[in-house]
PDBQT receptor file of N, H, CA, C and O in Angstrom, charges set to zero:
ATOM      1  N   MET A   1     -23.380  -2.815   2.486  1.00  0.00    +0.000 N 
ATOM      2  CA  MET A   1     -22.201  -2.091   1.984  1.00  0.00    +0.000 C 
ATOM      3  C   MET A   1     -21.698  -2.936   0.741  1.00  0.00    +0.000 C 
ATOM      4  O   MET A   1     -21.788  -4.163   0.708  1.00  0.00    +0.000 OA
ATOM      5  N   GLU A   2     -21.144  -2.144  -0.306  1.00  0.00    +0.000 N 
ATOM      6  H   GLU A   2     -21.070  -1.148  -0.279  1.00  0.00    +0.000 HD
ATOM      7  CA  GLU A   2     -20.549  -2.873  -1.545  1.00  0.00    +0.000 C 
ATOM      8  C   GLU A   2     -19.022  -2.467  -1.572  1.00  0.00    +0.000 C 
ATOM      9  O   GLU A   2     -18.530  -1.342  -1.490  1.00  0.00    +0.000 OA
ATOM     10  N   GLY A   3     -18.383  -3.755  -1.718  1.00  0.00    +0.000 N 
ATOM     11  H   GLY A   3     -18.782  -4.669  -1.785  1.00  0.00    +0.000 HD
ATOM     12  CA  GLY A   3     -16.923  -3.611  -1.917  1.00  0.00    +0.000 C 
ATOM     13  C   GLY A   3     -16.323  -4.159  -3.272  1.00  0.00    +0.000 C 
ATOM     14  O   GLY A   3     -16.550  -5.350  -3.481  1.00  0.00    +0.000 OA
ATOM     15  N   GLU A   4     -15.697  -3.575  -4.090  1.00  0.00    +0.000 N 
ATOM     16  H   GLU A   4     -15.512  -2.607  -3.920  1.00  0.00    +0.000 HD
ATOM     17  CA  GLU A   4     -15.099  -3.608  -5.215  1.00  0.00    +0.000 C 
ATOM     18  C   GLU A   4     -13.624  -3.732  -5.254  1.00  0.00    +0.000 C 
ATOM     19  O   GLU A   4     -12.891  -2.813  -4.891  1.00  0.00    +0.000 OA
ATOM     20  N   MET A   5     -13.148  -4.976  -5.735  1.00  0.00    +0.000 N 
ATOM     21  H   MET A   5     -13.744  -5.723  -6.031  1.00  0.00    +0.000 HD
ATOM     22  CA  MET A   5     -11.801  -5.036  -5.798  1.00  0.00    +0.000 C 
ATOM     23  C   MET A   5     -11.135  -5.060  -7.166  1.00  0.00    +0.000 C 
ATOM     24  O   MET A   5     -11.492  -5.929  -7.960  1.00  0.00    +0.000 OA
ATOM     25  N   LYS A   6     -10.187  -4.169  -7.513  1.00  0.00    +0.000 N 
ATOM     26  H   LYS A   6      -9.897  -3.463  -6.868  1.00  0.00    +0.000 HD
ATOM     27  CA  LYS A   6      -9.724  -3.765  -8.776  1.00  0.00    +0.000 C 
ATOM     28  C   LYS A   6      -8.369  -3.931  -8.624  1.00  0.00    +0.000 C 
ATOM     29  O   LYS A   6      -7.789  -3.460  -7.645  1.00  0.00    +0.000 OA
ATOM     30  N   GLU A   7      -7.680  -4.677  -9.663  1.00  0.00    +0.000 N 
ATOM     31  H   GLU A   7      -8.151  -5.059 -10.458  1.00  0.00    +0.000 HD
ATOM     32  CA  GLU A   7      -6.114  -4.639  -9.643  1.00  0.00    +0.000 C 
ATOM     33  C   GLU A   7      -5.717  -3.658 -10.783  1.00  0.00    +0.000 C 
ATOM     34  O   GLU A   7      -6.177  -3.776 -11.919  1.00  0.00    +0.000 OA
ATOM     35  N   GLU A   8      -4.959  -2.818 -10.473  1.00  0.00    +0.000 N 
ATOM     36  H   GLU A   8      -4.585  -2.722  -9.551  1.00  0.00    +0.000 HD
ATOM     37  CA  GLU A   8      -4.347  -1.792 -11.269  1.00  0.00    +0.000 C 
ATOM     38  C   GLU A   8      -2.761  -1.540 -11.264  1.00  0.00    +0.000 C 
ATOM     39  O   GLU A   8      -2.233  -1.054 -10.264  1.00  0.00    +0.000 OA
ATOM     40  N   MET A   9      -2.088  -1.847 -12.287  1.00  0.00    +0.000 N 
ATOM     41  H   MET A   9      -2.518  -2.242 -13.100  1.00  0.00    +0.000 HD
ATOM     42  CA  MET A   9      -0.663  -1.657 -12.387  1.00  0.00    +0.000 C 
ATOM     43  C   MET A   9       0.122  -2.556 -11.247  1.00  0.00    +0.000 C 
ATOM     44  O   MET A   9       1.193  -2.218 -10.742  1.00  0.00    +0.000 OA
ATOM     45  N   GLY A  10      -0.617  -3.783 -10.928  1.00  0.00    +0.000 N 
ATOM     46  H   GLY A  10      -1.487  -4.057 -11.338  1.00  0.00    +0.000 HD
ATOM     47  CA  GLY A  10      -0.085  -4.577  -9.983  1.00  0.00    +0.000 C 
ATOM     48  C   GLY A  10      -0.291  -4.233  -8.662  1.00  0.00    +0.000 C 
ATOM     49  O   GLY A  10       0.394  -4.694  -7.749  1.00  0.00    +0.000 OA
ATOM     50  N   GLU A  11      -1.326  -3.334  -8.485  1.00  0.00    +0.000 N 
ATOM     51  H   GLU A  11      -1.882  -2.959  -9.226  1.00  0.00    +0.000 HD
ATOM     52  CA  GLU A  11      -1.585  -2.914  -7.140  1.00  0.00    +0.000 C 
ATOM     53  C   GLU A  11      -3.257  -2.986  -7.004  1.00  0.00    +0.000 C 
ATOM     54  O   GLU A  11      -4.049  -2.570  -7.849  1.00  0.00    +0.000 OA
ATOM     55  N   LEU A  12      -3.568  -3.577  -5.810  1.00  0.00    +0.000 N 
ATOM     56  H   LEU A  12      -2.924  -3.915  -5.123  1.00  0.00    +0.000 HD
ATOM     57  CA  LEU A  12      -4.868  -3.728  -5.438  1.00  0.00    +0.000 C 
ATOM     58  C   LEU A  12      -5.519  -2.468  -4.706  1.00  0.00    +0.000 C 
ATOM     59  O   LEU A  12      -5.093  -1.928  -3.685  1.00  0.00    +0.000 OA
ATOM     60  N   THR A  13      -6.739  -2.089  -5.514  1.00  0.00    +0.000 N 
ATOM     61  H   THR A  13      -7.085  -2.527  -6.344  1.00  0.00    +0.000 HD
ATOM     62  CA  THR A  13      -7.555  -0.929  -5.155  1.00  0.00    +0.000 C 
ATOM     63  C   THR A  13      -8.785  -1.350  -4.577  1.00  0.00    +0.000 C 
ATOM     64  O   THR A  13      -9.477  -2.206  -5.127  1.00  0.00    +0.000 OA
ATOM     65  N   PHE A  14      -9.114  -0.792  -3.478  1.00  0.00    +0.000 N 
ATOM     66  H   PHE A  14      -8.552  -0.096  -3.031  1.00  0.00    +0.000 HD
ATOM     67  CA  PHE A  14     -10.437  -1.129  -2.865  1.00  0.00    +0.000 C 
ATOM     68  C   PHE A  14     -11.389   0.123  -2.947  1.00  0.00    +0.000 C 
ATOM     69  O   PHE A  14     -11.089   1.218  -2.471  1.00  0.00    +0.000 OA
ATOM     70  N   GLN A  15     -12.533  -0.145  -3.583  1.00  0.00    +0.000 N 
ATOM     71  H   GLN A  15     -12.777  -1.035  -3.971  1.00  0.00    +0.000 HD
ATOM     72  CA  GLN A  15     -13.549   0.924  -3.763  1.00  0.00    +0.000 C 
ATOM     73  C   GLN A  15     -14.736   0.546  -3.005  1.00  0.00    +0.000 C 
ATOM     74  O   GLN A  15     -15.186  -0.595  -3.116  1.00  0.00    +0.000 OA
ATOM     75  N   THR A  16     -15.300   1.443  -2.214  1.00  0.00    +0.000 N 
ATOM     76  H   THR A  16     -14.935   2.370  -2.124  1.00  0.00    +0.000 HD
ATOM     77  CA  THR A  16     -16.591   1.187  -1.636  1.00  0.00    +0.000 C 
ATOM     78  C   THR A  16     -17.557   2.279  -2.034  1.00  0.00    +0.000 C 
ATOM     79  O   THR A  16     -18.722   2.246  -1.640  1.00  0.00    +0.000 OA
TER      80      THR A  16
């Protein structure tokens, strides 16, 4: 499983 952590507009978004 691949997990990507992205910070957008001060919010954390998790994409799998």
